[in-house]
C-alpha positions in Angstrom: -36.3 131.5 46.7 -32.8 131.4 48.2 -33.5 127.5 48.7 -35.8 127.1 45.9 -33.7 124.7 44.1 -33.6 122.4 47.2 -37.3 122.7 47.9 -38.3 121.7 44.5 -36.6 118.3 45.0 -38.8 117.6 48.2 -42.3 117.4 46.4 -43.8 116.4 43.2 -45.5 119.9 43.2 -44.0 123.2 42.5 -43.1 125.5 45.3 -45.7 128.0 46.4 -44.6 131.5 47.6 -47.6 132.4 49.7 -46.3 136.0 49.6 -47.8 136.5 46.3 -50.3 133.8 45.9 -53.8 134.2 47.3 -55.4 131.0 45.8 -56.7 128.2 48.0 -54.5 125.0 47.4 -56.1 121.6 48.2 -54.2 118.6 49.0 -55.4 115.0 50.3 -52.5 115.1 52.8 -50.0 117.6 54.2 -47.1 117.4 56.6 -47.0 120.3 58.9 -43.9 121.4 61.1 -40.6 120.1 61.5 -38.8 117.0 63.2 -35.2 116.7 64.1 -33.3 113.4 64.1 -30.1 114.8 65.4 -27.7 117.6 64.6 -27.2 117.8 60.9 -28.0 114.1 60.4 -30.8 111.7 59.3 -31.6 108.5 61.4 -32.2 105.7 58.9 -34.6 103.9 61.4 -37.0 106.9 61.0 -36.9 107.0 57.4 -38.8 105.4 54.6 -36.2 103.1 52.8 -33.6 103.6 55.5 -32.3 106.9 53.9 -29.3 108.4 55.5 -27.6 112.0 55.5 -25.8 110.9 52.2 -29.1 110.5 50.5 -29.9 114.1 51.5 -26.4 115.1 50.0 -27.6 113.4 46.8 -30.7 115.6 46.8 -28.5 118.7 46.9 -26.4 117.3 44.0 -29.6 117.0 42.0 -30.7 120.3 43.0 -27.6 122.3 41.9 -26.0 120.5 39.2 -28.4 121.9 36.5 -27.6 125.5 37.4 -23.7 124.5 37.8 -23.7 123.1 34.3 -25.2 126.4 33.1 -22.3 128.3 34.9 -19.8 126.1 33.3 -21.1 126.6 29.9 -21.1 130.4 30.4 -17.3 130.3 31.5 -16.6 128.2 28.5 -18.3 130.8 26.3 -16.7 133.7 27.9 -13.4 131.8 28.5 -13.0 132.4 32.1 -12.0 130.0 35.0 -8.7 129.4 33.1 -6.6 129.7 36.3 -8.6 127.1 38.0 -8.2 124.8 35.2 -4.7 125.2 34.8 -3.8 125.1 38.4 -6.6 123.2 40.0 -6.3 120.1 38.0 -2.7 119.8 39.1 -2.9 120.4 42.6 -5.4 119.6 45.5 -7.9 122.5 45.8 -8.1 124.0 49.4 -11.1 126.2 50.1 -10.8 128.7 53.0 -14.4 129.6 54.4 -13.6 133.3 55.4 -15.4 135.1 58.2 -15.9 138.8 59.0 -16.8 140.5 62.3 -16.1 137.6 64.6 -13.9 134.5 64.8 -12.0 135.9 61.9 -8.5 134.3 61.1 -6.5 137.4 61.4 -3.4 136.0 59.7 -5.5 134.6 56.8 -3.0 135.8 54.2 -0.3 134.1 55.9 -2.5 130.9 56.0 -3.0 131.1 52.3 0.8 131.4 51.7 1.5 128.3 54.0 -1.2 126.1 52.2 0.3 127.2 48.8 3.7 126.4 50.0 2.6 123.0 51.0 1.3 122.5 47.5 -2.3 123.5 47.6 -4.4 125.4 44.9 -6.0 127.8 47.5 -9.5 129.5 47.0 -10.8 132.0 49.7 -14.6 131.9 49.7 -16.4 135.0 51.1 -20.2 134.2 50.9 -22.5 136.8 51.9 -26.5 136.7 52.1 -26.7 137.3 48.4 -24.2 134.7 47.2 -25.9 132.2 45.1 -25.9 128.8 46.7 -25.1 126.8 43.6 -22.0 128.9 43.2 -21.0 127.9 46.8 -21.9 124.4 46.2 -19.8 124.1 43.0 -16.7 125.7 44.8 -16.9 123.3 47.8 -18.1 120.2 45.8 -15.0 120.6 43.5 -12.6 121.1 46.6 -10.4 118.5 48.3 -10.1 120.4 51.6 -12.3 122.8 53.4 -11.1 125.0 56.3 -13.2 127.2 58.5 -13.5 128.5 62.2 -16.6 127.0 64.2 -19.8 128.8 63.4 -23.1 128.3 61.5 -21.2 128.6 58.2 -19.7 125.1 58.9 -23.1 123.8 57.8 -21.5 124.1 54.3 -19.7 120.8 55.1 -23.0 119.3 53.5 -21.5 120.6 50.1 -18.3 118.5 50.4 -18.0 115.3 48.5 -17.3 112.2 50.9 -13.6 111.2 51.3 -12.6 115.1 51.2 -11.0 116.8 54.2 -12.9 119.1 56.5 -10.6 121.1 59.0 -12.6 122.9 61.6 -10.6 125.6 63.6 -12.2 125.4 67.2 -11.8 128.6 69.3 -11.6 128.2 73.0 -14.9 127.9 74.9 -16.5 126.3 71.9 -15.3 122.7 72.0 -18.6 120.8 72.8 -20.5 122.7 70.2 -17.9 122.4 67.5 -17.7 118.6 67.8 -21.4 118.1 68.5 -22.8 120.3 65.6 -20.2 119.7 63.0 -17.5 117.3 64.1 -19.9 114.2 64.5 -21.9 115.2 61.4 -18.8 115.2 59.5 -17.9 111.8 60.1 -21.4 110.4 59.2 -20.8 112.2 55.7 -17.7 110.0 55.4 -15.4 113.2 55.5 -12.0 112.9 56.8 -12.5 115.4 59.9 -9.7 117.3 61.4 -10.6 119.3 64.5 -8.0 121.9 65.4 -8.3 123.2 69.0 -6.5 126.5 69.2 -4.2 127.3 72.1 -5.0 130.1 74.4 -2.3 132.5 73.0 -3.9 131.9 69.4 -7.1 133.6 70.8 -7.6 137.4 70.7 -9.2 137.1 74.2 -5.6 136.0 75.4 -4.3 139.6 74.6 -7.4 141.2 76.0 -7.7 139.3 79.3 -4.2 137.7 80.0 -3.4 134.1 80.5 -4.5 133.9 84.3 -8.1 135.2 83.6 -10.9 132.5 84.1 -12.1 133.4 80.7 -8.9 132.0 79.3 -7.8 129.5 82.0 -11.2 127.8 82.6 -13.7 128.4 79.8 -16.0 125.8 81.3 -16.6 128.1 84.2 -18.4 130.5 81.8 -19.9 127.9 79.3 -21.7 126.2 82.1 -23.7 129.5 82.7 -25.5 129.0 79.5 -25.7 129.8 76.0 -26.0 133.7 76.4 -22.5 133.7 78.0 -21.0 131.5 75.6 -22.3 133.6 72.7 -21.3 137.0 74.1 -17.9 135.9 75.1 -16.5 133.1 72.9 -18.6 133.5 69.7 -19.2 137.3 69.2 -15.9 138.6 70.7 -13.2 136.1 69.8 -10.8 136.2 66.8 -8.1 133.7 65.9 -4.5 134.2 65.0 -3.3 130.8 64.1 0.2 129.5 65.1 1.2 128.6 61.6 4.1 126.4 62.7 1.5 124.2 64.6 -1.2 124.5 61.9 1.3 123.1 59.3 0.7 119.6 61.0 -2.8 119.2 60.1 -2.3 121.1 56.7 0.3 118.6 55.8 -1.9 115.7 56.9 -4.8 116.9 54.7 -2.3 117.3 51.8 -1.1 113.7 52.2 -4.7 112.4 52.5 -5.7 114.3 49.3 -2.9 113.3 47.2 -2.0 109.8 48.7 -5.2 108.8 50.5 -2.9 108.1 53.5 -3.5 109.0 57.2 -6.2 108.4 59.7 -9.8 109.3 58.8 -10.5 111.3 62.1 -7.9 113.5 63.9 -7.7 116.1 66.6 -4.9 118.6 67.1 
């Protein structure tokens, strides 16, 4: 039932968990199977009422806000969340979606310090398989900027409000997937998208193989061999150590957009 809140919005009937339900259910009509329009998007021409990905985002809003209101009431009763109320309302909120195991930001603490120096209120989000999705939704839906390293967790961009900033850190060898699976969908969600492509010396693979190895010098020679090569080398074995002098520029751009609404809507570094 991790996705029960969302599933309940898709039908007039309550969700049925067939693990513990042996009854026979009869309906006049059923839709079986899945259809994809594109990566993380909805094609209005295929939808009744010309619905878009923004309409799906509204479904998420309806699904999670009843639970979020409950969380807010609990915090008010327990007088928690004070730090966010005091700092978050005065500063734009930046959420770092943290990873463990692969594609970690090795100098994450320094990144937090840089973001705070620029003027952000920073929250580091470390979800796991048991983290309630409503809590993740609340955290991101109240943010002005989200930062994360390319990977499946970037699907959380669906939880961001339109006109907020999504900064995707793009490790070497992942450029096509990063732009196709998350960069382009971010634009359709009306987010300000910033793609930050790391330099070779910002990758842990640089220290392991050296600047002249084809893995560093010519990633396409490996990625064109297929998904298995890309996954094993560039997704499972690579971490990131950000050049914070270089990363200051997209962070400052995000801050200016969040506070003054200035700057281009899409940008790449």
